[in-house]
N, C-alpha and C positions, 0 to 999 in steps of 0.2 A: 504492497500498501504507499502510496506517494505522503507527501507529509507539508505540509506547507506550516512554515512559521513566517507571524503576520508577524511585522517592528514598528512600534511608531514610534520620529524621532521626533523631539523638538532641542533643540542648541545639546546633541552631545556627544561634543566635539573630543572628551576628552576619552572616553567609554565604548563609541560605537566599533570602532574598528578591531575590539579588544572579545567584541562581545558574539560582532560575528565568526570572527576565528572559534568561538569559546565551542560554536554551537556545528561549526565545520566538522571544529575535531570530533564533538560528541553526536550529532549521525552522520558520521564515517561510513556505516556501514546500511543507512540509509535511503532510500531514493528520497529527494525532500528540492524546497525550493527556499530562496529567503525573500519575504515580501517586506522592501523599509519603505517607512511612507514617512516624507520628513514634512514635517508640520509648519511650514516655516522657519525654520533656524533661520541666526541670526550670530552665528556665532563659526560660521564656516562647513559644519557637518553639509551642509549642499553640497559645497561646490567638495568637500573630500570626497562624498557618495560620490557623485557626479564624475571621477577622477579618480576613486579605482572597481566601480563597483556595478559599472555602465557597460562593461563590453561579451559580463559572460551570461548565458542565459539562466545561468544558476540565481538570478539576481533580477527580482524587478524592483524597478525605483521609482518613486510617484513621489509626487513633490506638488505639495500643494500652496493656491497660489496665495493663501494666508491664510492666518490661523486656528485653525477649525475647532481643536481638538483633540483628546484622544479618540474619541466613540469616534468622531467623521473619520478620524487616521482609521482608526481599526475597520470601520467599514466598507472604505477604499479597498481595505488589506482584503474585505474576506469575498469582497464580489470579484476582488482581480487571482485569485487562491485556484492555483488545477488541481491540490493533494484531494486526496477522498478525506485526512488528516487535520485538523486547522490546530496549529498551537501562536499561544499570544506570548510574546517573549517583552521584554520592554528595551530597550538602549543603555539602561544602566548600567551598570554592576551588582546588583540588590540581589541577585536572584539568580542560582548555581540551572546552567542549558542541560550539569547529569541529572539530575528531580525531574525533568522532563519525559526521561526515557520510561520511569516506571508509569507513568501517566501513560505516559499513548501505547505503550503493552496491553495495559489493562482491555484498550478497545481493538487494539485487534486480537486480539482471542477476544471478543465479544463479549469481557465481562462486563464493560460498560459504553454507555454511552456521552456519555459526556463525565469529564475528571477535573474537579480543581484541586489547585493546591493550598496548601495549608501550614501558615507559619505557627499556629495553637496544639498542631498536634505531635510534636515532636519527629523529628527525621534530619536533626542536624541541627549546626547552632545557628542562631535567631539572634542576632544582639536587639540589645534590653534598654533601647532612648529614647523613647515615646510614649509613657503613661496616659496620653490624652487618646495619643492616633490609637491606637493600644484600646481606652478604652471608646472610642467613637466608631473603631469597625465593630467594636460589639453590640453596639447597643443598634446599626446598622445589618450586621449579621442575621441577629435576636430576632430584629421584625420581619425583616425580609423571610425567616422561616414559620414568621407567624401565617402572612400573605402563601404560603406556597408550602405548607405541610411538610418542609426541611430541615437537615439536623448540621447543614453546615457552620464551619467556625470561622469561617474571615471569606467572605462574598467580595473581601475587598480585592482580595489575594489577586497578581496579575498571570499567576497563569494558568491557566485555565486551554482545556485541550474537550476539544470535542468531530462530531462529523461535518462536513461541508454538504452536506446532503440533512441535514436537521438546520445550521445556521441557513441555509437557504429556503428553510418553511414559518423566517423571520424576516420581520420585520422591521428595523430600527433605529428610534426615532435619536435617541439622545446622544449629540456631538459632544461633552465633554466628561468625566467621570459621573454620569448617574449612569454611562452607559453600564458599570457593574451589577447593579440593580434591578438594571431593565433586564438585562443579559440573565439572569436568571430565573427573575419571575416568569421570564418568555416562553425562555427552556424548562421550567416547570410544569408551565399551561400544555409542553405536547409529552407529555409524559413518559416525561424521559425517565433513565437510567443512569442516574446521579455518584458519583461516586468523590472522595477526599482523603489525600493523602499528603503524609507531612516534609512539607520542603524545608532547608536550609533561605536562612535570609539576612542581608546583610544591611541593613537599612539604613541611607542615607540621610541626614538629617536639611535642613532648611537652609543651612551653608552651606552644604553640600552639594548642595543641587536637585531634596528630593522640594516637587511643585506642586502635588493634590495640598488643598488646606484646611482652611472652615468651611470657607461659605459649601466649600468642593462636598462637606459632609451634610449641611444643610438642603442643598438638590439631590444630594441619597433618596434623604430620606422623604423628601420631596415625591420628588420615581418613586418609591415602596408605595405610598399612596395610589401615585396617582398610573399606576399597572397593575397597581397590587387590588382596586379599586375598579376601576373602567377597565375592565380584560375586555 
C-alpha cells in the first residue's frame, strides 16, 4: 500500500530539511510520497523547498498564495494524495517519524481505519514544559469524546493516520487548528474503527517556535459544539 505523508509548513527553515530526511529514512522500505504545503512562509522555507525538492516525483510541493492556516493546508494535501494511507506530519521536530510505523501497520493489517497518536499514553519521552497546554488539551479531548462517544486522550496530537477512501467522504471546513476536533467528530460519524497509540513528544515552547495559542483553543471548543451538535 502506498503511503502519502502530508506536511504543512509555515516558517520552519531550521527543521523542514531534517524532518524530510528523517521520513525518508523511516519509510525507506515502503512505497511513499511526501506532500509539503508551504503556508506562505517568509523565512526562506519556500525558496529552500523549491530549490531542493521540486525535481523529484517523490515530492509534491504546494505553495499557498497567502497564509491560510493548518487546516486549509492539510486539506490541500489530502486532495493531492495518491496513496491509500495518509499520514500527517508537522514540519518541526516535535514528533518522531518512527512512531508512525506502528500506526501505519495497524491500518495495513486491517486492524484499524484511523489511528491517532497520543502523547499521554506512554510510549517514549514526552517533554514536560506546559501544564496549561496539557490542561487545555484535556478539556478539548474530553468535550470531543462526549459528542463522539470515543475515549481518545489527545485529539490535538499531530499524528493521525487514516485511509484516503475515508477522508474523501469528509467535507472539511476549518482552515486553522479547528481542523483537529472537526476531523475527529467527522471520522466518528463514519463509524470507523478508531485507535490510539502512545508516541514520544519533544515539544517546543512559544520562544522556540510553537504556533498554537489561546485563541486556537477557544476555536477548537467552538468547533466541537458546531460539528458535534449540527451534524
